[in-house]
C-alpha positions in Angstrom: 0.0 0.0 0.0 1.3 3.6 -0.8 2.5 5.1 2.4 2.5 8.6 0.8 -1.2 8.8 0.7 -2.6 11.8 2.7 -3.8 15.4 2.4 -0.9 16.5 0.2 -1.4 13.6 -2.2 -5.1 14.2 -2.3 -4.5 17.8 -3.3 -2.0 16.8 -6.0 -4.4 14.2 -7.5 -7.5 16.4 -7.1 -9.0 18.4 -10.0 -10.3 21.9 -10.2 -13.6 21.1 -8.4 -11.8 19.5 -5.5 -9.4 22.5 -5.2 -12.2 25.0 -5.2 -14.2 23.1 -2.6 -11.2 22.7 -0.3 -10.3 26.5 -0.7 -14.0 27.4 0.0 -14.0 25.4 3.2 -10.8 27.0 4.4 -12.2 30.5 3.7 -15.4 29.6 5.5 -13.3 28.4 8.5 -11.3 31.7 8.6 -14.5 33.6 8.4 -16.2 31.8 11.2 -13.2 32.1 13.5 -12.8 35.8 12.7 -16.4 36.5 13.4 -16.2 34.6 16.6 -13.3 36.7 17.9 -15.0 39.9 16.8 -18.3 39.0 18.6 -16.4 37.9 21.7 -14.7 41.3 21.7 -18.0 43.2 21.2 -19.7 41.3 24.0 -16.8 41.8 26.4 -16.9 45.6 25.7 -20.7 45.6 26.4 -20.3 43.5 29.6 -17.7 46.0 30.8 -19.9 48.9 30.0 -22.8 47.3 31.9 -20.6 46.7 34.8 -18.8 50.1 35.0 -20.6 52.6 32.8 -24.1 52.2 34.2 -23.3 52.9 37.7 -21.2 55.9 36.7 -24.2 57.2 34.6 -26.8 56.9 37.3 -24.6 58.2 40.0 -23.5 61.4 38.1 -24.5 64.8 39.5 -26.0 66.1 36.3 -27.2 65.0 32.9 -24.1 66.4 31.2 -21.8 64.6 33.7 -23.9 61.4 33.2 -23.4 61.6 29.5 -19.8 62.3 29.8 -19.3 59.3 32.2 -21.2 57.0 30.0 -19.3 58.0 26.8 -15.9 57.6 28.7 -16.7 54.1 29.9 -18.9 52.6 27.2 -16.5 50.9 24.9 -19.4 49.3 23.0 -21.1 52.6 22.2 -24.5 50.9 22.6 -25.4 52.4 25.9 -24.2 55.8 24.9 -26.0 55.6 21.6 -29.4 54.8 23.4 -28.8 57.6 25.9 -28.0 60.1 23.2 -31.1 59.2 21.1 -33.3 59.5 24.3 -31.8 62.9 25.2 -32.2 64.2 21.7 -35.8 62.9 21.6 -36.6 64.6 24.9 -35.1 67.9 23.8 -37.0 67.7 20.5 -40.3 67.1 22.3 -39.6 69.9 24.8 -38.9 72.4 21.9 -41.8 71.5 19.8 -44.3 74.3 19.0 -47.5 72.4 19.9 -48.9 72.9 16.5 -49.6 70.5 13.7 -50.7 66.9 13.6 -48.1 65.9 16.3 -49.1 68.6 18.8 -51.1 66.2 20.9 -48.5 63.4 20.9 -47.8 62.2 24.5 -44.2 62.7 25.7 -44.0 59.1 27.0 -45.3 57.7 23.8 -42.9 59.8 21.7 -39.9 58.9 23.8 -41.0 55.2 24.0 -41.0 55.0 20.2 -37.6 56.5 20.1 -36.1 54.1 22.6 -37.7 51.2 20.8 -36.1 52.3 17.7 -32.8 52.6 19.4 -33.1 49.1 20.9 -33.9 47.7 17.4 -30.7 49.3 16.1 -28.7 47.9 19.0 -30.1 44.4 18.4 -29.2 44.7 14.7 -25.7 45.5 15.6 -25.4 42.7 18.1 -26.7 40.2 15.6 -24.4 41.2 12.8 -22.4 38.2 11.5 -24.7 35.6 13.1 -26.4 34.8 9.8 -22.9 34.1 8.3 -22.1 31.8 11.3 -25.4 30.0 10.9 -24.9 29.6 7.1 -21.5 28.2 7.5 -22.6 25.7 10.2 -25.4 24.6 8.0 -23.6 24.3 4.6 -20.0 23.3 5.4 -20.9 19.6 6.1 -22.7 19.3 2.7 -19.8 21.0 0.9 -17.4 18.5 2.5 -19.7 15.7 1.6 -20.0 16.7 -2.0 -16.2 17.0 -2.1 -16.0 13.4 -0.8 -18.5 12.1 -3.4 -16.7 13.9 -6.1 -13.3 12.6 -5.0 -14.5 8.9 -4.7 -16.1 9.1 -8.1 -13.0 10.3 -9.8 -10.8 7.9 -7.8 -12.9 5.0 -9.0 -12.9 6.3 -12.6 -9.1 6.5 -12.5 -8.8 3.0 -11.1 -11.3 1.4 -13.5 -8.7 1.0 -16.3 -6.2 -0.8 -14.2 -7.8 -4.3 -14.6 -7.9 -6.4 -11.5 -7.6 -4.3 -8.2 -7.0 -5.1 -4.6 -8.5 -3.5 -1.6 -5.4 -1.4 -1.0 -5.7 0.3 -4.4 -9.3 1.3 -3.6 -8.9 2.1 0.1 -6.2 4.8 -0.4 -8.1 7.1 -2.8 -11.4 6.6 -1.0 -9.8 7.3 2.3 -8.3 10.5 0.9 -11.7 11.6 -0.4 -13.1 11.2 3.0 -10.8 13.9 4.2 -13.2 16.5 2.6 -16.0 15.3 4.9 -13.8 15.6 7.9 -12.8 19.2 6.9 -16.5 20.1 6.4 -17.2 18.9 9.9 -14.2 20.7 11.3 -15.5 23.9 9.8 -19.2 23.5 10.8 -18.9 22.4 14.4 -17.1 25.6 15.7 -19.5 27.8 13.7 -22.6 26.1 15.1 -21.2 26.4 18.7 -20.3 30.0 18.2 -23.7 30.8 16.8 -25.5 29.2 19.8 -23.2 30.9 22.3 -23.5 34.4 20.7 -27.3 33.9 20.4 -27.7 33.2 24.1 -25.4 35.9 25.1 -27.2 38.4 22.9 -30.4 37.6 24.7 -28.8 38.6 28.0 -27.3 41.7 26.5 -30.6 42.9 25.0 -32.4 42.3 28.3 -29.8 44.5 30.0 -30.2 47.2 27.3 -34.0 47.0 27.6 -33.7 47.6 31.4 -31.5 50.6 30.7 -34.0 52.0 28.2 -36.9 51.5 30.6 -34.9 53.5 33.2 -34.2 56.3 30.8 -37.8 56.4 29.8 -39.1 56.6 33.4 -36.5 59.3 34.3 -37.0 61.5 31.3 -40.7 61.4 31.4 -41.5 61.2 35.1 -38.2 62.1 36.8 -38.2 58.7 38.5 -35.0 56.7 38.8 -35.9 53.0 38.8 -33.5 50.1 39.8 -31.4 49.2 36.8 -30.3 45.8 35.6 -26.7 44.9 35.1 -25.2 41.9 33.3 -22.7 40.1 35.5 -19.8 38.1 34.3 -21.7 34.8 34.8 -24.4 36.0 32.5 -27.2 36.5 35.2 -29.1 39.8 35.4 -28.9 41.2 38.8 -30.7 44.4 40.0 -28.6 47.4 40.9 -30.1 50.5 42.4 -29.3 53.7 40.8 -27.5 56.4 42.7 -27.9 60.1 42.9 -27.6 62.0 39.7 -28.2 62.1 36.2 
């Protein structure tokens, strides 16, 4: 039996289709790992902001000081973006003339719609890249399987003209073709695990952002500071009372 059989031999013996499929799987693997690292960094920044920026925001002595504290400690820019949109909406409502079709619009309803839109934008940002991870996890095994079928077919075609064959002559090329299935699984499994982990973490992050938005709504409309929610390192949401300020 040829002891030189392996990945390098399979690449040398493969045709254009096999090469394209192998390169595609490598690119998909690079993309999934890159997205995973990016999402981990984004979620780490948001967790740090929830841990440090929120207390500084609610304990600030004025609205301006609160915005500055949030901007300085919010590496994710999600909390500061929600706070900025809420503040701009409150100022726009306070400066309206009271005339026109929107003259009777309730302040709470107007601010609530603004915060809802800000949360949707934050959700869209958190979910960026997840579709790619899901697609890679779903398609990579089938791409690898197709590469295996293609490789086995061509291996058998090449061996068909050699007359009588033994098991060693067949097992080598077939075993090489199965490498494509293994590569497909190697690409798909991390992508699926990353997608599930990011989806679960995003749910916790969005719950914390919604708590912050509700607190902003209550404070800007009624001047009431409600207990805020903060995402802890373990992922559980724990209540934290707001201090003086904002």
